[in-house]
C-alpha positions in Angstrom: 134.5 243.2 145.7 132.9 241.7 148.7 133.9 238.4 150.3 130.8 236.5 149.3 131.2 237.5 145.6 134.9 236.5 145.6 134.1 233.2 147.3 131.2 232.4 144.9 133.2 233.2 141.8 136.2 231.2 143.0 133.9 228.2 143.5 132.9 228.3 139.9 136.6 228.0 138.7 137.5 224.3 138.5 141.2 224.7 137.6 143.3 225.2 140.8 145.8 227.4 138.8 143.0 229.6 137.3 141.4 229.9 140.7 144.7 231.0 142.3 145.2 233.6 139.5 141.6 234.9 140.1 142.2 235.1 143.8 145.5 236.9 143.4 143.7 239.6 141.4 140.4 239.7 143.3 142.1 239.9 146.8 145.1 242.0 145.7 147.1 243.0 148.7 144.3 242.2 151.2 145.9 239.2 152.9 143.2 238.9 155.5 140.5 238.6 152.7 142.7 236.0 150.9 143.0 233.9 154.1 139.3 234.0 154.7 138.5 233.0 151.2 141.1 230.2 151.3 139.6 229.0 154.6 136.1 229.1 153.1 137.1 227.2 150.0 139.0 224.6 152.1 136.0 224.1 154.4 133.7 223.8 151.4 135.9 221.2 149.8 136.2 219.2 153.1 132.4 219.3 153.6 131.9 217.4 150.3 128.4 216.1 149.9 127.6 215.2 153.5 124.0 216.6 153.1 123.1 214.4 150.2 120.7 211.4 150.1 122.3 209.2 152.8 121.6 211.9 155.3 118.0 212.1 154.2 117.5 208.4 154.2 118.9 208.2 157.8 116.6 210.9 158.9 113.5 209.2 157.5 114.6 205.9 159.1 115.2 207.6 162.4 111.8 209.2 162.4 109.9 205.9 161.7 107.3 205.0 164.3 108.4 203.1 167.3 107.5 199.5 167.8 104.6 198.9 170.2 106.8 197.2 172.8 109.4 200.0 172.7 108.1 201.5 176.0 109.2 199.6 179.1 106.7 199.2 182.0 103.0 199.3 182.4 100.8 202.3 181.9 100.6 202.6 185.7 104.4 202.6 186.0 104.7 205.3 183.3 102.1 207.4 185.0 104.0 207.1 188.3 107.2 208.2 186.6 105.4 211.1 185.0 104.1 212.2 188.4 107.6 211.9 189.9 109.0 214.1 187.2 106.4 216.7 187.7 107.1 216.6 191.4 110.9 217.0 190.8 110.2 219.9 188.4 108.3 221.7 191.1 110.9 221.0 193.7 109.1 218.9 196.2 106.5 216.3 197.1 103.1 216.8 195.5 101.3 215.8 198.7 103.1 218.4 200.8 102.5 222.1 200.9 105.2 224.6 201.6 104.8 226.0 205.0 
């Protein structure tokens, strides 16, 4: 059996005792496989339901449009900052040429 099949089957077994018996048979003497499956099951259990609705709600809230006054400074100040960034990205003053 491959690791994914053993893991998926073990997830379907609710009883810890039955799951242990299944893993004893499925993994046999392959201790490395057993450790990997045990680690996967533990991680799965610890993860719980962190990807459920609260995450989605937080994402929707975070992507809401900004308020009109969220930007600081006038349009002229923002343009100046943009020019400065472009200058920095090119490595020098926009008004000077490399000689």
